[in-house]
N, C-alpha and C positions, 0 to 999 in steps of 0.2 A: 320880710321873707321868712323869718323864723316862725311868726304866727301862721303863715300859710302852710309851712311844713308841718307845724304842730297839728293844725286842724285837718289836714288832708292825709297825713301819713302816720305821725307818731301817736296822736290821740286815739284814732280808731284802732290802732294795733293793741292798745291797752284796755280798751272798753270791752266789757263782756256783753254778749247778747242778753236781752232781757230774759228773766225767768218767767214762768207762767204759773198762774193759779186758776182755779175754777170757782165759780160762785153760783148759787141758786137764787133766782128771783122767785120767791115763793109768793103765790097769789091765791086769792079766793074771790068768788063772786060776792058782790055787795050792792046794797041799795045806795049808790052814790052816782055822781055825774059820769064817771068813766065805766061804771058797772063792775068794778073790782077794786080790791085793796092789795097792797104788797106788804110783806113782812120785813121789818127792819129789826136788827138786833144791835146791842152795843158791843164794841170790841172789849176784850178783857182788860187791856192795859190802859188805854186812854178814854174809854167809855164813849167814843165817837159812834154815831149811827152808821151801820154798814149792812151789807148783805152777808149771809153765811157764806164763808169762802175758805179755801185752803189749798194745799199743794196736791198735785196728782197722786194717786195711790195705786200701787201695784195690784193688778188683777181687776181694776175698774177702768172703764173708759172715762173721758172727761165729764160727761153728763152724770154718770154713776157716782163719780167722786164728789161732784157738786151736791147731789142728793144725800150722800152719806154725810157731808159736812153739815147740811141743813138739819139732819137728825141729831148729830152730835152737839151742835151749837145752839139749836133752838127747839128740839123735840118735835120736828115736823114729821107728820105722816102724810104721804102723798096719795091722791086719789088713784093715780096710776103711775107707772114708771115713765110715762111719756113726757118728753121734754122738747123744747125748741130753743136752739141757740139764738139769742136775740142781739148779740153784739159783744163788744169787749171795751175795756178801758185800761189805761196805764196809771200807775201810781208808784211812788217810792215806798217800798216796804222797809220799815226801820228794823234792822237786825238788833240783837241783844246789845251789842256794843254801840249802837246808835248810828252805824253806817247805813246809808240808803242803798237799796237794791232795786234797780229798775225792774218793774214787774208788770206783765200784761195779764189781765184777768178776763177769762172767757165766761160769759154769763148765760145760764140756761134757765128758762122759765118753766115752772111746773106748778100744777094746781094742787093745793093743800086740802086734805079732807079733815084733818084735825091737828091740834097741838097737844102733845103729852106734857104732863107736869114732871115726870121722872125721866130724865135723859142725861147723858154723860156730863154736860156742862151746866146743868140746872143750878141756879143760885149764883152763877158767875157772870151772867149777862141779863139785860132787860130785853123784852120783846115788845114790839108795838105794830099793830095793823094800821096802815095809813093809805090814803089815796096816793097814786103815783106822783102827782104834783107836789104834795106835801112831803113825800119821801125825797124828792129831788131837792127840796129846800133844807132838809134835815142833814144830808150827808155832806162831808167836807171835800171829798175827792172830786175835782172838776169833771173828769171823764165819767164817773159814776153819776154825777148830777145830770150831765147831758143825756146819758143813756136813760135814766129814769124819767126825764122830761119827755123823751120820745116814745116811751112805752105805749101810750094810747094809740099811736100811729102804727105800732108794730102788730096790732091785732090783725087776724085772730090769733090769740094764744091758744095752745092746746087746751081744750075744755071738754069735760065729760058731762053728760046729762044726768 
């Protein structure tokens, strides 16, 4: 009876709703099986492969904040400001004290025109262009892995000629 009361009443009362972040799935046309590559970067702390992502920012919509994060973390310059929301995933964001924070990440696809070498977090992260299937194998978060594995079926992505 106590477990039932805990799971249905007490536990949910103390759980916070998930926080949310935004991410940019940066892509470029490429001569490969899928016809494009995606950009992965390493996280600063653990050096895991991830998409550029961050918290929402005042004055920007979610897509705009995702594009801003891609510039700050990877030096991405986009072909246009056009984006397409391609999905979301959940993960436990580790706070400075090590506590996990349930986080939902909304992912926006945007085509890249070039990468700059001088950007706010230059030297703090590695960048790598890879096919979507390879990107799915490189990331740790299961939800992001599943999303990247589905990317070819999410075509057409926004693309300029």
